[in-house]
N, C-alpha and C positions, 0 to 999 in steps of 0.2 A: 776750512774744507770747501771744496768746490761744490756748488749746487746747480741744478738745472734751472730752478725757478725759486722765487721767494715763498716760504711757507705762508699760507693764509688761514686755512682751517685745520683743526686737529682731528686725528682719527684715534678712537679707542680700539686697540687690537687685543683680542682675548684668544689665548691659545697656549701651547706648550713651549717650555724651555727644557731642553733635553740633552742627553748624550746619545750619539749615534755610533754604532759600530757597523761599518759598511764594507762589503766586498763587491767589486765590479770587475769586468774583464780587464780593466786598466790599472787596478791597484786596490789598496784597502786602507781604511782608516779605523783606528780603535779609539772609542770614546771621544769622538770628535763632537764639537759643539753643534747642536742642531735644535729642532723643534719649530713648530709652525709659527709661533710668535716671534722667534728670532729672525727667521727668514722674511716674514711679512714686514716686520718693523724696519729692518735695515733697508729693504727695497723701497718701502713707502717713504722713508726718511729723506730721500732725494727730492721729494716734492712738497712735503709738509711736515709739521710736527706730529709725532706719533706718541701715544700714551699707552704703554704696554701693561697688560694684566696677565699674570701667570703665577706659577709657584716653582720654587727650586728647593733642593735639599741642602744639607750642611756641606756636601761635597762640591757644590757648584762654585767655581772660582769668581772672586770679586772682579778680576780684570775682565771677565766676560760681560759682567754688568756695566763696567766702565766703558767697554767698547760700544755698547748701546748708547750710553750717555754722550759719548764723543760724537755720535751722529744725531744729536738732538732728539733722542728717544727718551721720554720720561719713564722712570722706573718706580714711582711711588706705589704703583699697583702690583708690583712683583713681591709676593710673599716668600719669606725664607722659613721653611718648616723643618722640624726635627725629622731626620731620616735621610734617605738617599734620593737623588734626582731621577726622574723618569729616564729610562735607558731602553732604546730600541736597537735591535740588531737585525740586519737584513742583507740580502744578496741579490744582485742583478746578474742575469745571464746575457745572452746576445740581444734579447729584446729589452732595451733599457726603459720601455714604457711600463714594465711590470716588475715589481719587487717581490721577492719571496721573504716573508718574515721568518726569522730564525728564533727570535726571542723578544718578548716584551715584558719589561719590568716597570710597572706603573709607579711603584714606590710612593712618594709624596703626592703624585698626581692622582692617585686613586681616591683620595679624600678632598681633592681640590674643590673649593666653593668660591667662585669669583666674587670679589667684593670691589666695587668701583669706588675709588677715593673721591671725596668731596671735590677735590681740585680737578677731577676729570668730568664732572657731571654737566658741564656746559657744552660738551662735545656734540657736534652735529652729525659726525660720521662715525660709523661703527662697523668693525669687521669681526664676525663671529667665526673663529677658527674651529677646527675639528675637535669639538668636545661634545659631551652628552647633550641632547636636545633640551632636557630639563634645565641644564645649566645655561644654555644659550638663551632660553626664555627668561631665566632669572636676571640675566644681564640686560635684556631688553627693558625689563621693568625698572632697572636702576638708572636709566638714562632718559630723563623726561624731555630733553631738548633735541633728541636725535631726529635727523631729517632723512638720512640715507643709510640703510643697513644692507650689508652683503653677508651671505652665509656660505660656509663650506661644510661638507660632511664627508662621511666615508661609508663603505659597505657595512661595517659593523653596526652602525646606528640605523642604516636603512633597513637592515634585516631584523634587528633586535628591538628597536624602539620606533617603529614606523609611524604610529599614530602621533606620538609626541613630536617627531620630526616634522610631519605634515602640518601640525599645529603651528610650530615656530616658522616654517617656511611661509605660511600664510600671512606672516607679520613683517616680512622683509621686502625690500625693493629689488634685490638681485640675488640670484642663486649662481654660485661659481663652483662648478664641480667638474670632474673629469668624465671621459666618455663612458667608461665602465659604470660609474656611479649613476649617471643620468639614465642609462639603460635599465639598470636594476631598479631605480626609483620609479620609473614610468612604466616599465614593462614593454617599452617600444624599442625596436632595433635601430631605426633610423634617427639621426640627430634632429632632423626637422620635426618629425612626429613627437619625439621625446620632449623637445622644447615647447611644442604646442601644449602638451600635457601639463608641463610646469606652469606655463603662462595662465592656464585656466585656474590655478590654485593660489594665486595671490601675487607672486613676483611680476614686475613689469619687464624685468631684464633677465636673460639667461646667458651665461657664458660657459662654454664647454671647452675645457683644456684637453688638448689632444696630443700632448707630448711632442715628439719629433714631427708630427703631422700638423702642428699649428694650433689654431684656436678658432672657435665659432661663436658668433654673437647673434642674439635675437632680441628685438624690442618690438612688440606688436607684430605687424606684417613685414617689418624690415629685418634684413639679415645681412651679415658681413662675415667674411672668413679671411684669415691670413695664414700663410705657411709659417713654419718655424724658420728661424734664420739659419742658413747653412753654416755649420761650424766645422773647423778642422780638428778641434780637440773637444772631446766630451769625456770627462772623467767620472762624474757622479751626478745622476739626476735627482738625488734626494733634495727636497726643498724647492725644486723648480716650480711646482704648482703654487706654493705659498709665496714665493718671490713674484710669480705672475700676479697673484692677487694683490700683493703690495704695490707693484707698479700701477696696476689698474685702479685701485682705490686711492692711491696717493695722488694720481693725476686728477681724478674726479674731485677729491677734497680741495686740491689747489684751485680748481675752477670755481668751486663754492656753491653754485646754484643748482637748479634742476638740470641734470645732464641732458643735452641734446644727443641725437644719434651720432652726430659728428664728434662730439665729445667722447662718446663711448667707443667709437672706432679708434680714435687716438689712444684712448686708455688701453684698449686691447693690444695695440702695437707696443706701447710702453711696457705693458705687462710681459709681453713676449721678450722684449729686450732684457728686462730684469731676470727672467728665467734663463736667457742665454748666457748672461754673466755668471749665474750660479753654477750651471752644469760644467763649466770649464775648470772648476776646482773642487776639491773635497771641502765639506763643511760650507761655511758662508764666506770663505776667503775671497771669492770673486766679488762679492758685494762690498766687502771692506776695502778692496783695492780699486773699486770702480771710481770713475770721475764723471762729472757732467759732460765733458767734451767727448768721452767715449760713448756715453748714452746718445748724445746728439749724432755722432758718427754712425752708430748702429741704426738710429731712426732713418737717416738718409739711405742706408743700405736697404732697409725695408721698403722705402719709397721706390728706389730703383728696382728692387726685386719684383714688385707687384705692378709695375707699369707695363702696358701693352698697347699696340695701335688700335684705334677704332676700326671695327670691321667694315670693309667696303666690298660689296658684292661685285664680282667681275661684270664688266659691261657686256651686253649681248648685241650681236649684230642685228 
């Protein structure tokens, strides 16, 4: 399989493996494969080895796990439990940045307790997907050699378990959330003020995913923003944020050391590219079909899209 770069450092990715039933203005999919750990792992696998942690039920197909393994994603940390797999149903209207949840069946995910296999415990990079803050904290305690941790969350945890979430946020290097979530978390309307609020609470890096409007990055006093890549076809935005996180973290893990601001800017662009591949198909078909050459082509598109002449004031007589 074609790769962008040779894997160097492994990432432990903790999150959901699920079935999604999705309606968009452009079509629908019933019980399509989804879940944050699936999208993240496949996106990150283009850059480094990923070690997945999650839970599936008796109804989850073996060939879906084999698809992860075919992309050098390790699956020792995926538990198979008695019962049915997590199933989310949602609908998108004309605003593809917001999904309306129609039904959530947690099933085996309701009692999920992440256990990090011994073979994963030398990992230096960790992505804490959207699960309960108490579970995120338990994972932190199971990885003694971690050096760089990024965390995602959602409105449910921000509103219902705020203190536990703030506690775990204080122990990570990067917070990766969408625009609605950072506003709810901080109580600030503007992204700059909201990122200031987060930076005072522990993380050194804040990434705000803005859907079709791109992404925003903060590290200290430095800021960076990119637009979304203009696409002719957008079928399904489900998993785009997790794919973004996979590209972002995958690149940082490949680099291996303490990320510079230039590293982070490249990581944001690569995250945006992985998200762009995802939204063109239902489920994670876009990631399964992607190639390293296509990722490189889209990186060049981003470069051309964001170039502009240096400002020169008009001469005065």
